[in-house]
CHARMM internal coordinates of N, CA and C (Angstrom, degrees):
IC EDIT
DIST 1 N 1 CA 1.4821
DIST 1 CA 1 C 1.5211
ANGL 1 N 1 CA 1 C 104.66
DIST 1 C 2 N 1.3541
ANGL 1 CA 1 C 2 N 115.19
DIHE 1 N 1 CA 1 C 2 N 133.73
DIST 2 N 2 CA 1.5393
ANGL 1 C 2 N 2 CA 120.54
DIHE 1 CA 1 C 2 N 2 CA -179.72
DIST 2 CA 2 C 1.5492
ANGL 2 N 2 CA 2 C 108.95
DIHE 1 C 2 N 2 CA 2 C -130.79
DIST 2 C 3 N 1.3136
ANGL 2 CA 2 C 3 N 108.95
DIHE 2 N 2 CA 2 C 3 N 158.40
DIST 3 N 3 CA 1.4991
ANGL 2 C 3 N 3 CA 116.52
DIHE 2 CA 2 C 3 N 3 CA 172.15
DIST 3 CA 3 C 1.5476
ANGL 3 N 3 CA 3 C 106.34
DIHE 2 C 3 N 3 CA 3 C -146.60
DIST 3 C 4 N 1.3310
ANGL 3 CA 3 C 4 N 111.27
DIHE 3 N 3 CA 3 C 4 N 132.45
DIST 4 N 4 CA 1.4874
ANGL 3 C 4 N 4 CA 118.60
DIHE 3 CA 3 C 4 N 4 CA 172.46
DIST 4 CA 4 C 1.5302
ANGL 4 N 4 CA 4 C 108.12
DIHE 3 C 4 N 4 CA 4 C -75.65
DIST 4 C 5 N 1.3282
ANGL 4 CA 4 C 5 N 116.82
DIHE 4 N 4 CA 4 C 5 N 135.72
DIST 5 N 5 CA 1.4768
ANGL 4 C 5 N 5 CA 119.22
DIHE 4 CA 4 C 5 N 5 CA -176.98
DIST 5 CA 5 C 1.4855
ANGL 5 N 5 CA 5 C 109.76
DIHE 4 C 5 N 5 CA 5 C -141.08
DIST 5 C 6 N 1.3011
ANGL 5 CA 5 C 6 N 118.18
DIHE 5 N 5 CA 5 C 6 N 157.29
DIST 6 N 6 CA 1.4731
ANGL 5 C 6 N 6 CA 123.22
DIHE 5 CA 5 C 6 N 6 CA 164.89
DIST 6 CA 6 C 1.4654
ANGL 6 N 6 CA 6 C 111.43
DIHE 5 C 6 N 6 CA 6 C -76.54
DIST 6 C 7 N 1.2733
ANGL 6 CA 6 C 7 N 121.55
DIHE 6 N 6 CA 6 C 7 N 131.32
DIST 7 N 7 CA 1.4166
ANGL 6 C 7 N 7 CA 127.84
DIHE 6 CA 6 C 7 N 7 CA -170.48
DIST 7 CA 7 C 1.5922
ANGL 7 N 7 CA 7 C 111.48
DIHE 6 C 7 N 7 CA 7 C -73.90
DIST 7 C 8 N 1.2371
ANGL 7 CA 7 C 8 N 118.27
DIHE 7 N 7 CA 7 C 8 N 53.65
DIST 8 N 8 CA 1.4635
ANGL 7 C 8 N 8 CA 126.72
DIHE 7 CA 7 C 8 N 8 CA 177.24
DIST 8 CA 8 C 1.5229
ANGL 8 N 8 CA 8 C 106.38
DIHE 7 C 8 N 8 CA 8 C -125.81
DIST 8 C 9 N 1.3442
ANGL 8 CA 8 C 9 N 113.88
DIHE 8 N 8 CA 8 C 9 N 162.63
DIST 9 N 9 CA 1.4659
ANGL 8 C 9 N 9 CA 119.91
DIHE 8 CA 8 C 9 N 9 CA 177.78
DIST 9 CA 9 C 1.5349
ANGL 9 N 9 CA 9 C 110.82
DIHE 8 C 9 N 9 CA 9 C -53.89
DIST 9 C 10 N 1.3548
ANGL 9 CA 9 C 10 N 115.59
DIHE 9 N 9 CA 9 C 10 N -44.62
DIST 10 N 10 CA 1.4621
ANGL 9 C 10 N 10 CA 119.54
DIHE 9 CA 9 C 10 N 10 CA -177.38
DIST 10 CA 10 C 1.4773
ANGL 10 N 10 CA 10 C 109.19
DIHE 9 C 10 N 10 CA 10 C -74.08
DIST 10 C 11 N 1.2673
ANGL 10 CA 10 C 11 N 123.63
DIHE 10 N 10 CA 10 C 11 N -40.46
DIST 11 N 11 CA 1.3963
ANGL 10 C 11 N 11 CA 127.50
DIHE 10 CA 10 C 11 N 11 CA 175.67
DIST 11 CA 11 C 1.5184
ANGL 11 N 11 CA 11 C 114.35
DIHE 10 C 11 N 11 CA 11 C -54.27
DIST 11 C 12 N 1.3299
ANGL 11 CA 11 C 12 N 112.95
DIHE 11 N 11 CA 11 C 12 N -48.88
DIST 12 N 12 CA 1.5297
ANGL 11 C 12 N 12 CA 119.41
DIHE 11 CA 11 C 12 N 12 CA 177.63
DIST 12 CA 12 C 1.4607
ANGL 12 N 12 CA 12 C 111.68
DIHE 11 C 12 N 12 CA 12 C -66.54
DIST 12 C 13 N 1.3380
ANGL 12 CA 12 C 13 N 119.98
DIHE 12 N 12 CA 12 C 13 N -41.90
DIST 13 N 13 CA 1.5135
ANGL 12 C 13 N 13 CA 123.67
DIHE 12 CA 12 C 13 N 13 CA 176.45
DIST 13 CA 13 C 1.5050
ANGL 13 N 13 CA 13 C 109.39
DIHE 12 C 13 N 13 CA 13 C -57.26
DIST 13 C 14 N 1.3202
ANGL 13 CA 13 C 14 N 119.88
DIHE 13 N 13 CA 13 C 14 N -49.16
DIST 14 N 14 CA 1.4341
ANGL 13 C 14 N 14 CA 125.35
DIHE 13 CA 13 C 14 N 14 CA 179.87
DIST 14 CA 14 C 1.5670
ANGL 14 N 14 CA 14 C 111.55
DIHE 13 C 14 N 14 CA 14 C -58.14
DIST 14 C 15 N 1.3644
ANGL 14 CA 14 C 15 N 113.76
DIHE 14 N 14 CA 14 C 15 N -43.05
DIST 15 N 15 CA 1.4874
ANGL 14 C 15 N 15 CA 122.93
DIHE 14 CA 14 C 15 N 15 CA -179.75
DIST 15 CA 15 C 1.5965
ANGL 15 N 15 CA 15 C 108.70
DIHE 14 C 15 N 15 CA 15 C -62.24
DIST 15 C 16 N 1.3145
ANGL 15 CA 15 C 16 N 113.54
DIHE 15 N 15 CA 15 C 16 N -47.51
DIST 16 N 16 CA 1.4139
ANGL 15 C 16 N 16 CA 120.84
DIHE 15 CA 15 C 16 N 16 CA 179.74
DIST 16 CA 16 C 1.5404
ANGL 16 N 16 CA 16 C 111.66
DIHE 15 C 16 N 16 CA 16 C -60.35
DIST 16 C 17 N 1.2970
ANGL 16 CA 16 C 17 N 114.71
DIHE 16 N 16 CA 16 C 17 N -46.28
DIST 17 N 17 CA 1.4511
ANGL 16 C 17 N 17 CA 121.46
DIHE 16 CA 16 C 17 N 17 CA 179.25
DIST 17 CA 17 C 1.5587
ANGL 17 N 17 CA 17 C 112.08
DIHE 16 C 17 N 17 CA 17 C -59.26
DIST 17 C 18 N 1.3823
ANGL 17 CA 17 C 18 N 113.58
DIHE 17 N 17 CA 17 C 18 N -45.59
DIST 18 N 18 CA 1.4327
ANGL 17 C 18 N 18 CA 118.18
DIHE 17 CA 17 C 18 N 18 CA 178.08
DIST 18 CA 18 C 1.4713
ANGL 18 N 18 CA 18 C 114.10
DIHE 17 C 18 N 18 CA 18 C -63.74
DIST 18 C 19 N 1.2649
ANGL 18 CA 18 C 19 N 117.19
DIHE 18 N 18 CA 18 C 19 N -38.39
DIST 19 N 19 CA 1.4966
ANGL 18 C 19 N 19 CA 120.99
DIHE 18 CA 18 C 19 N 19 CA 174.77
DIST 19 CA 19 C 1.5107
ANGL 19 N 19 CA 19 C 111.19
DIHE 18 C 19 N 19 CA 19 C -62.88
DIST 19 C 20 N 1.3632
ANGL 19 CA 19 C 20 N 118.76
DIHE 19 N 19 CA 19 C 20 N -47.88
DIST 20 N 20 CA 1.4718
ANGL 19 C 20 N 20 CA 120.58
DIHE 19 CA 19 C 20 N 20 CA 179.42
DIST 20 CA 20 C 1.5021
ANGL 20 N 20 CA 20 C 112.68
DIHE 19 C 20 N 20 CA 20 C -61.14
DIST 20 C 21 N 1.3689
ANGL 20 CA 20 C 21 N 114.76
DIHE 20 N 20 CA 20 C 21 N -43.03
DIST 21 N 21 CA 1.5031
ANGL 20 C 21 N 21 CA 121.74
DIHE 20 CA 20 C 21 N 21 CA -177.17
DIST 21 CA 21 C 1.6510
ANGL 21 N 21 CA 21 C 107.26
DIHE 20 C 21 N 21 CA 21 C -62.50
DIST 21 C 22 N 1.3673
ANGL 21 CA 21 C 22 N 116.10
DIHE 21 N 21 CA 21 C 22 N -48.44
DIST 22 N 22 CA 1.3978
ANGL 21 C 22 N 22 CA 118.82
DIHE 21 CA 21 C 22 N 22 CA 177.45
DIST 22 CA 22 C 1.5092
ANGL 22 N 22 CA 22 C 113.58
DIHE 21 C 22 N 22 CA 22 C -57.56
DIST 22 C 23 N 1.3889
ANGL 22 CA 22 C 23 N 116.75
DIHE 22 N 22 CA 22 C 23 N -47.28
DIST 23 N 23 CA 1.3737
ANGL 22 C 23 N 23 CA 122.32
DIHE 22 CA 22 C 23 N 23 CA -178.02
DIST 23 CA 23 C 1.6204
ANGL 23 N 23 CA 23 C 113.09
DIHE 22 C 23 N 23 CA 23 C -60.24
DIST 23 C 24 N 1.3172
ANGL 23 CA 23 C 24 N 113.48
DIHE 23 N 23 CA 23 C 24 N -42.94
DIST 24 N 24 CA 1.4466
ANGL 23 C 24 N 24 CA 120.92
DIHE 23 CA 23 C 24 N 24 CA 176.68
DIST 24 CA 24 C 1.5117
ANGL 24 N 24 CA 24 C 113.68
DIHE 23 C 24 N 24 CA 24 C -62.37
DIST 24 C 25 N 1.4044
ANGL 24 CA 24 C 25 N 114.07
DIHE 24 N 24 CA 24 C 25 N -47.65
DIST 25 N 25 CA 1.4780
ANGL 24 C 25 N 25 CA 119.92
DIHE 24 CA 24 C 25 N 25 CA 177.66
DIST 25 CA 25 C 1.4703
ANGL 25 N 25 CA 25 C 116.33
DIHE 24 C 25 N 25 CA 25 C -60.09
DIST 25 C 26 N 1.3770
ANGL 25 CA 25 C 26 N 115.13
DIHE 25 N 25 CA 25 C 26 N -27.41
DIST 26 N 26 CA 1.4979
ANGL 25 C 26 N 26 CA 117.92
DIHE 25 CA 25 C 26 N 26 CA -175.44
DIST 26 CA 26 C 1.5172
ANGL 26 N 26 CA 26 C 109.94
DIHE 25 C 26 N 26 CA 26 C -114.04
DIST 26 C 27 N 1.3783
ANGL 26 CA 26 C 27 N 117.68
DIHE 26 N 26 CA 26 C 27 N 20.20
DIST 27 N 27 CA 1.4242
ANGL 26 C 27 N 27 CA 126.12
DIHE 26 CA 26 C 27 N 27 CA 175.68
DIST 27 CA 27 C 1.6368
ANGL 27 N 27 CA 27 C 110.11
DIHE 26 C 27 N 27 CA 27 C 49.09
DIST 27 C 28 N 1.3152
ANGL 27 CA 27 C 28 N 114.87
DIHE 27 N 27 CA 27 C 28 N 52.83
DIST 28 N 28 CA 1.4290
ANGL 27 C 28 N 28 CA 122.95
DIHE 27 CA 27 C 28 N 28 CA 178.22
DIST 28 CA 28 C 1.5253
ANGL 28 N 28 CA 28 C 107.25
DIHE 27 C 28 N 28 CA 28 C -110.67
DIST 28 C 29 N 1.3127
ANGL 28 CA 28 C 29 N 115.19
DIHE 28 N 28 CA 28 C 29 N 146.93
DIST 29 N 29 CA 1.4646
ANGL 28 C 29 N 29 CA 120.17
DIHE 28 CA 28 C 29 N 29 CA 177.43
DIST 29 CA 29 C 1.4824
ANGL 29 N 29 CA 29 C 104.86
DIHE 28 C 29 N 29 CA 29 C -115.33
DIST 29 C 30 N 1.3952
ANGL 29 CA 29 C 30 N 110.57
DIHE 29 N 29 CA 29 C 30 N 129.55
DIST 30 N 30 CA 1.4851
ANGL 29 C 30 N 30 CA 117.80
DIHE 29 CA 29 C 30 N 30 CA 176.69
DIST 30 CA 30 C 1.4876
ANGL 30 N 30 CA 30 C 116.03
DIHE 29 C 30 N 30 CA 30 C -89.47
DIST 30 C 31 N 1.2665
ANGL 30 CA 30 C 31 N 116.62
DIHE 30 N 30 CA 30 C 31 N 149.45
DIST 31 N 31 CA 1.4930
ANGL 30 C 31 N 31 CA 121.22
DIHE 30 CA 30 C 31 N 31 CA 173.47
DIST 31 CA 31 C 1.4698
ANGL 31 N 31 CA 31 C 111.98
DIHE 30 C 31 N 31 CA 31 C -67.00
DIST 31 C 32 N 1.3115
ANGL 31 CA 31 C 32 N 112.69
DIHE 31 N 31 CA 31 C 32 N 172.69
DIST 32 N 32 CA 1.4846
ANGL 31 C 32 N 32 CA 123.27
DIHE 31 CA 31 C 32 N 32 CA 177.44
DIST 32 CA 32 C 1.4555
ANGL 32 N 32 CA 32 C 119.42
DIHE 31 C 32 N 32 CA 32 C -70.24
DIST 32 C 33 N 1.3577
ANGL 32 CA 32 C 33 N 115.45
DIHE 32 N 32 CA 32 C 33 N -29.73
DIST 33 N 33 CA 1.4592
ANGL 32 C 33 N 33 CA 121.02
DIHE 32 CA 32 C 33 N 33 CA -170.19
DIST 33 CA 33 C 1.5467
ANGL 33 N 33 CA 33 C 112.76
DIHE 32 C 33 N 33 CA 33 C -100.12
DIST 33 C 34 N 1.3111
ANGL 33 CA 33 C 34 N 115.36
DIHE 33 N 33 CA 33 C 34 N 134.06
DIST 34 N 34 CA 1.4827
ANGL 33 C 34 N 34 CA 121.17
DIHE 33 CA 33 C 34 N 34 CA 176.13
DIST 34 CA 34 C 1.4987
ANGL 34 N 34 CA 34 C 106.84
DIHE 33 C 34 N 34 CA 34 C -107.56
DIST 34 C 35 N 1.3923
ANGL 34 CA 34 C 35 N 117.15
DIHE 34 N 34 CA 34 C 35 N 133.56
DIST 35 N 35 CA 1.3593
ANGL 34 C 35 N 35 CA 121.58
DIHE 34 CA 34 C 35 N 35 CA 173.62
DIST 35 CA 35 C 1.6267
ANGL 35 N 35 CA 35 C 111.60
DIHE 34 C 35 N 35 CA 35 C -111.91
DIST 35 C 36 N 1.2394
ANGL 35 CA 35 C 36 N 118.53
DIHE 35 N 35 CA 35 C 36 N 143.83
DIST 36 N 36 CA 1.4585
ANGL 35 C 36 N 36 CA 122.00
DIHE 35 CA 35 C 36 N 36 CA 179.04
DIST 36 CA 36 C 1.5396
ANGL 36 N 36 CA 36 C 105.16
DIHE 35 C 36 N 36 CA 36 C -128.28
DIST 36 C 37 N 1.3387
ANGL 36 CA 36 C 37 N 112.76
DIHE 36 N 36 CA 36 C 37 N 124.46
DIST 37 N 37 CA 1.4736
ANGL 36 C 37 N 37 CA 122.33
DIHE 36 CA 36 C 37 N 37 CA -178.35
DIST 37 CA 37 C 1.5122
ANGL 37 N 37 CA 37 C 110.47
DIHE 36 C 37 N 37 CA 37 C -118.27
DIST 37 C 38 N 1.3044
ANGL 37 CA 37 C 38 N 113.89
DIHE 37 N 37 CA 37 C 38 N 134.84
DIST 38 N 38 CA 1.5026
ANGL 37 C 38 N 38 CA 120.09
DIHE 37 CA 37 C 38 N 38 CA 177.77
DIST 38 CA 38 C 1.5511
ANGL 38 N 38 CA 38 C 105.85
DIHE 37 C 38 N 38 CA 38 C -72.48
DIST 38 C 39 N 1.3231
ANGL 38 CA 38 C 39 N 117.50
DIHE 38 N 38 CA 38 C 39 N 149.73
DIST 39 N 39 CA 1.4275
ANGL 38 C 39 N 39 CA 125.28
DIHE 38 CA 38 C 39 N 39 CA 172.84
DIST 39 CA 39 C 1.5386
ANGL 39 N 39 CA 39 C 105.96
DIHE 38 C 39 N 39 CA 39 C -110.98
DIST 39 C 40 N 1.2997
ANGL 39 CA 39 C 40 N 115.19
DIHE 39 N 39 CA 39 C 40 N 114.16
DIST 40 N 40 CA 1.4860
ANGL 39 C 40 N 40 CA 119.48
DIHE 39 CA 39 C 40 N 40 CA 177.40
DIST 40 CA 40 C 1.5619
ANGL 40 N 40 CA 40 C 110.88
DIHE 39 C 40 N 40 CA 40 C 95.62
DIST 40 C 41 N 1.2812
ANGL 40 CA 40 C 41 N 113.28
DIHE 40 N 40 CA 40 C 41 N -172.75
DIST 41 N 41 CA 1.4597
ANGL 40 C 41 N 41 CA 121.29
DIHE 40 CA 40 C 41 N 41 CA -174.87
DIST 41 CA 41 C 1.5228
ANGL 41 N 41 CA 41 C 116.85
DIHE 40 C 41 N 41 CA 41 C -112.34
DIST 41 C 42 N 1.4022
ANGL 41 CA 41 C 42 N 112.06
DIHE 41 N 41 CA 41 C 42 N -15.61
DIST 42 N 42 CA 1.4231
ANGL 41 C 42 N 42 CA 117.11
DIHE 41 CA 41 C 42 N 42 CA -175.47
DIST 42 CA 42 C 1.5518
ANGL 42 N 42 CA 42 C 114.55
DIHE 41 C 42 N 42 CA 42 C -81.71
DIST 42 C 43 N 1.3455
ANGL 42 CA 42 C 43 N 117.39
DIHE 42 N 42 CA 42 C 43 N 93.80
DIST 43 N 43 CA 1.4390
ANGL 42 C 43 N 43 CA 121.61
DIHE 42 CA 42 C 43 N 43 CA -176.62
DIST 43 CA 43 C 1.5940
ANGL 43 N 43 CA 43 C 107.13
DIHE 42 C 43 N 43 CA 43 C -72.18
DIST 43 C 44 N 1.2869
ANGL 43 CA 43 C 44 N 115.31
DIHE 43 N 43 CA 43 C 44 N 130.49
DIST 44 N 44 CA 1.4601
ANGL 43 C 44 N 44 CA 122.04
DIHE 43 CA 43 C 44 N 44 CA -176.70
DIST 44 CA 44 C 1.5611
ANGL 44 N 44 CA 44 C 107.25
DIHE 43 C 44 N 44 CA 44 C -97.69
DIST 44 C 45 N 1.3343
ANGL 44 CA 44 C 45 N 119.46
DIHE 44 N 44 CA 44 C 45 N -60.16
DIST 45 N 45 CA 1.3717
ANGL 44 C 45 N 45 CA 118.68
DIHE 44 CA 44 C 45 N 45 CA -177.32
DIST 45 CA 45 C 1.5264
ANGL 45 N 45 CA 45 C 107.50
DIHE 44 C 45 N 45 CA 45 C -161.48
DIST 45 C 46 N 1.2871
ANGL 45 CA 45 C 46 N 114.51
DIHE 45 N 45 CA 45 C 46 N 155.19
DIST 46 N 46 CA 1.4845
ANGL 45 C 46 N 46 CA 117.05
DIHE 45 CA 45 C 46 N 46 CA 177.36
DIST 46 CA 46 C 1.5730
ANGL 46 N 46 CA 46 C 112.90
DIHE 45 C 46 N 46 CA 46 C 60.08
DIST 46 C 47 N 1.3020
ANGL 46 CA 46 C 47 N 118.24
DIHE 46 N 46 CA 46 C 47 N 19.18
DIST 47 N 47 CA 1.4619
ANGL 46 C 47 N 47 CA 123.11
DIHE 46 CA 46 C 47 N 47 CA 179.00
DIST 47 CA 47 C 1.5139
ANGL 47 N 47 CA 47 C 108.79
DIHE 46 C 47 N 47 CA 47 C 73.69
DIST 47 C 48 N 1.3627
ANGL 47 CA 47 C 48 N 120.07
DIHE 47 N 47 CA 47 C 48 N 25.21
DIST 48 N 48 CA 1.4677
ANGL 47 C 48 N 48 CA 121.64
DIHE 47 CA 47 C 48 N 48 CA 176.56
DIST 48 CA 48 C 1.5066
ANGL 48 N 48 CA 48 C 109.82
DIHE 47 C 48 N 48 CA 48 C -120.65
DIST 48 C 49 N 1.3855
ANGL 48 CA 48 C 49 N 110.81
DIHE 48 N 48 CA 48 C 49 N 154.30
DIST 49 N 49 CA 1.4740
ANGL 48 C 49 N 49 CA 116.80
DIHE 48 CA 48 C 49 N 49 CA 174.49
DIST 49 CA 49 C 1.5525
ANGL 49 N 49 CA 49 C 101.39
DIHE 48 C 49 N 49 CA 49 C -93.64
DIST 49 C 50 N 1.3834
ANGL 49 CA 49 C 50 N 114.53
DIHE 49 N 49 CA 49 C 50 N 177.37
DIST 50 N 50 CA 1.5012
ANGL 49 C 50 N 50 CA 120.96
DIHE 49 CA 49 C 50 N 50 CA -172.23
DIST 50 CA 50 C 1.5443
ANGL 50 N 50 CA 50 C 104.95
DIHE 49 C 50 N 50 CA 50 C -67.21
DIST 50 C 51 N 1.2578
ANGL 50 CA 50 C 51 N 122.58
DIHE 50 N 50 CA 50 C 51 N -36.56
DIST 51 N 51 CA 1.4758
ANGL 50 C 51 N 51 CA 126.80
DIHE 50 CA 50 C 51 N 51 CA -178.72
DIST 51 CA 51 C 1.5341
ANGL 51 N 51 CA 51 C 109.27
DIHE 50 C 51 N 51 CA 51 C -117.06
DIST 51 C 52 N 1.3220
ANGL 51 CA 51 C 52 N 116.53
DIHE 51 N 51 CA 51 C 52 N 149.06
DIST 52 N 52 CA 1.4692
ANGL 51 C 52 N 52 CA 119.81
DIHE 51 CA 51 C 52 N 52 CA 177.44
DIST 52 CA 52 C 1.5674
ANGL 52 N 52 CA 52 C 106.62
DIHE 51 C 52 N 52 CA 52 C -141.30
DIST 52 C 53 N 1.2623
ANGL 52 CA 52 C 53 N 112.52
DIHE 52 N 52 CA 52 C 53 N 169.88
DIST 53 N 53 CA 1.5477
ANGL 52 C 53 N 53 CA 118.57
DIHE 52 CA 52 C 53 N 53 CA 177.51
DIST 53 CA 53 C 1.5877
ANGL 53 N 53 CA 53 C 102.38
DIHE 52 C 53 N 53 CA 53 C -116.16
DIST 53 C 54 N 1.3030
ANGL 53 CA 53 C 54 N 117.66
DIHE 53 N 53 CA 53 C 54 N 130.64
DIST 54 N 54 CA 1.4350
ANGL 53 C 54 N 54 CA 121.14
DIHE 53 CA 53 C 54 N 54 CA 170.24
DIST 54 CA 54 C 1.6012
ANGL 54 N 54 CA 54 C 105.45
DIHE 53 C 54 N 54 CA 54 C -100.24
DIST 54 C 55 N 1.3142
ANGL 54 CA 54 C 55 N 117.25
DIHE 54 N 54 CA 54 C 55 N 142.64
DIST 55 N 55 CA 1.3917
ANGL 54 C 55 N 55 CA 121.26
DIHE 54 CA 54 C 55 N 55 CA -177.83
DIST 55 CA 55 C 1.5377
ANGL 55 N 55 CA 55 C 112.60
DIHE 54 C 55 N 55 CA 55 C -143.21
DIST 55 C 56 N 1.3623
ANGL 55 CA 55 C 56 N 113.80
DIHE 55 N 55 CA 55 C 56 N 136.63
DIST 56 N 56 CA 1.4953
ANGL 55 C 56 N 56 CA 120.52
DIHE 55 CA 55 C 56 N 56 CA 174.11
DIST 56 CA 56 C 1.4793
ANGL 56 N 56 CA 56 C 105.78
DIHE 55 C 56 N 56 CA 56 C -127.04
DIST 56 C 57 N 1.3604
ANGL 56 CA 56 C 57 N 116.79
DIHE 56 N 56 CA 56 C 57 N 144.01
DIST 57 N 57 CA 1.4635
ANGL 56 C 57 N 57 CA 117.89
DIHE 56 CA 56 C 57 N 57 CA 167.38
DIST 57 CA 57 C 1.5222
ANGL 57 N 57 CA 57 C 108.41
DIHE 56 C 57 N 57 CA 57 C -75.44
DIST 57 C 58 N 1.3269
ANGL 57 CA 57 C 58 N 114.46
DIHE 57 N 57 CA 57 C 58 N 148.92
DIST 58 N 58 CA 1.4726
ANGL 57 C 58 N 58 CA 122.58
DIHE 57 CA 57 C 58 N 58 CA 174.34
DIST 58 CA 58 C 1.4768
ANGL 58 N 58 CA 58 C 103.78
DIHE 57 C 58 N 58 CA 58 C -96.88
DIST 58 C 59 N 1.3784
ANGL 58 CA 58 C 59 N 117.91
DIHE 58 N 58 CA 58 C 59 N 129.56
DIST 59 N 59 CA 1.4546
ANGL 58 C 59 N 59 CA 122.28
DIHE 58 CA 58 C 59 N 59 CA -178.84
DIST 59 CA 59 C 1.5440
ANGL 59 N 59 CA 59 C 103.78
DIHE 58 C 59 N 59 CA 59 C -106.26
DIST 59 C 60 N 1.3601
ANGL 59 CA 59 C 60 N 109.85
DIHE 59 N 59 CA 59 C 60 N 166.11
DIST 60 N 60 CA 1.4646
ANGL 59 C 60 N 60 CA 116.51
DIHE 59 CA 59 C 60 N 60 CA 178.60
DIST 60 CA 60 C 1.5130
ANGL 60 N 60 CA 60 C 113.46
DIHE 59 C 60 N 60 CA 60 C -84.58
DIST 60 C 61 N 1.2312
ANGL 60 CA 60 C 61 N 118.87
DIHE 60 N 60 CA 60 C 61 N 107.69
DIST 61 N 61 CA 1.4339
ANGL 60 C 61 N 61 CA 119.49
DIHE 60 CA 60 C 61 N 61 CA -171.44
DIST 61 CA 61 C 1.4976
ANGL 61 N 61 CA 61 C 112.33
DIHE 60 C 61 N 61 CA 61 C -82.73
DIST 61 C 62 N 1.3746
ANGL 61 CA 61 C 62 N 118.08
DIHE 61 N 61 CA 61 C 62 N 10.82
DIST 62 N 62 CA 1.4445
ANGL 61 C 62 N 62 CA 121.72
DIHE 61 CA 61 C 62 N 62 CA 174.64
DIST 62 CA 62 C 1.5829
ANGL 62 N 62 CA 62 C 109.34
DIHE 61 C 62 N 62 CA 62 C -96.33
DIST 62 C 63 N 1.3644
ANGL 62 CA 62 C 63 N 117.96
DIHE 62 N 62 CA 62 C 63 N -4.07
DIST 63 N 63 CA 1.4664
ANGL 62 C 63 N 63 CA 117.16
DIHE 62 CA 62 C 63 N 63 CA 176.44
DIST 63 CA 63 C 1.4888
ANGL 63 N 63 CA 63 C 115.16
DIHE 62 C 63 N 63 CA 63 C -83.75
END
COOR INIT
IC SEED 1 N 1 CA 1 C
IC BUILD
């Protein structure tokens, strides 16, 4: 499951909340690890681009 976010504290928080909300609404269980990927090559600050992708693996909640 992925969400495109603005690489700011607020942007990341909004993205995480959207992922959690979608997972709960669709009875999905998220894995423990979060990945954050830069979009593009123009690094702005702290090693981040303006936008990023947040990603979680979806686990099988039947196990």
